[in-house]
Every structure is written in C-alpha cells, then in structure tokens.
N, C-alpha and C positions, 0 to 999 in steps of 0.2 A: 504495501500500499504507498502514498505517498502524502506529502507531506498536507497536500489541502483534500485529498478524505479522511483523514485523521482528523484532522483541523475539525469539517463539515460534522464530522462524527461525534466530534466531543463538545460543538456548538448545540448539538441536537441534545443531546442526553443535558447537556446542561440546561436550555431551558423546558427542557420535561421534567426534571427533577429539580430546581431550583424560577425557574420563568411563571412557571402556570403554577405554585404553590404560591410562591412569593403577587399572583395575581388577582388570586384569590381568598389567599390575608388580608392587603389591600381593601379591597369590596366588602370586604365578612366586617374585617376594624371600620372603616367609614363608616359601613353598616350601624356600628352597634355602638359609633361615638355621637354618631344625626339621633340614634332609636333612646340613647339615656338622656338629651334634653325635652324631650313627646312626654309632655303630663300626663299623668295616668297608663301610660304603655305595661304593659305585662314582663318586667326584663325577670330572667332566673337566671344570673351567673353564679353555677358551684351551688347554689342555696340562694343565695344573697338577691334581694330584689335591691338597692339599695344603687340607682344610677351614677352613684361615684363608680361603683363595681364596674358600671357594663364601660362608662366613659375610658376606666383604663385599662380596659379589653383593651379598648375600639384601640387605641393610642397607641395600645405596645404592637395589636398586629398589625397595626397601620405602618409602624417604624420595623419589624419584622416582614412585611408585601416590602419594602423601598428598599433593606438590605439583599434577599434575596432574588431582585429583578433586580438590582446594581450586580451584585453575583454575573446572574450573565449574561449583563449585557458585558461587562470589564472579558470572561470565559469567550467570549463570541467578539467582542479586539482582537483579542491577541491571536485567538488560536487563524480570523481567518488575516489579519492585514500582510501586506503585502511585505515582505523582507527589504532590505537591498540591497544590490547585487555589488555582488564583489568588485570592489575596484582595480581594474588592471590598469597598474605601469606601464609609463612607455620606451622610461628611461632604458637604455641597452644595459644585462647585466655582462659587466666589464669576462671578459673569456677567462681560463683558467688555464695555468703556467705550470 
C-alpha cells in the first residue's frame, strides 16, 4: 500500500471513531444546555431533576464534541497533506580522486 491509500484509510477511521461521536456529543450537549433553560422541562440526569446538572452535562458534552471533531480534523490534515518534494541541488559534486 502506498502512503496516499494509508492516509485515506486512517482518515476514514478517524472520522468514524472521532468525528461522528463528536458531532453527536456536540449536538446532544447543545440540546441539553438549551433544555436546562426551559421552565417546566422534565429533566432527569442520573436521577437529578436540577436544571444546573443538565446545563453542566450539556456544556461538558459540547466541550468533548469539539475535542473529538478537532482530533478528526487534525488527523485528516496530517494524513492527506502533500509533503514537500526533496530539494535537488544543482551544484556539481567534485570528482573523487
């Protein structure tokens, strides 16, 4: 396998294992944070009905989602970037005596 194919496979794995859960966590955390401000909403976070726990869980989910998405983006950029070609010097090599 050449380096381009390996880079594509690593990128797909990173997107599936980090990008997708990151998006779900980002949107779920945002939804929890919004729900914490709705009066009369039925909130149940591990047995707690406190809106503060929903807000804390939501902000934590948003932070984790951003980190996971950043990991997927960094892996993609590092794997798929074009590396600079080796510089070929045009200086002549002195003959060996």
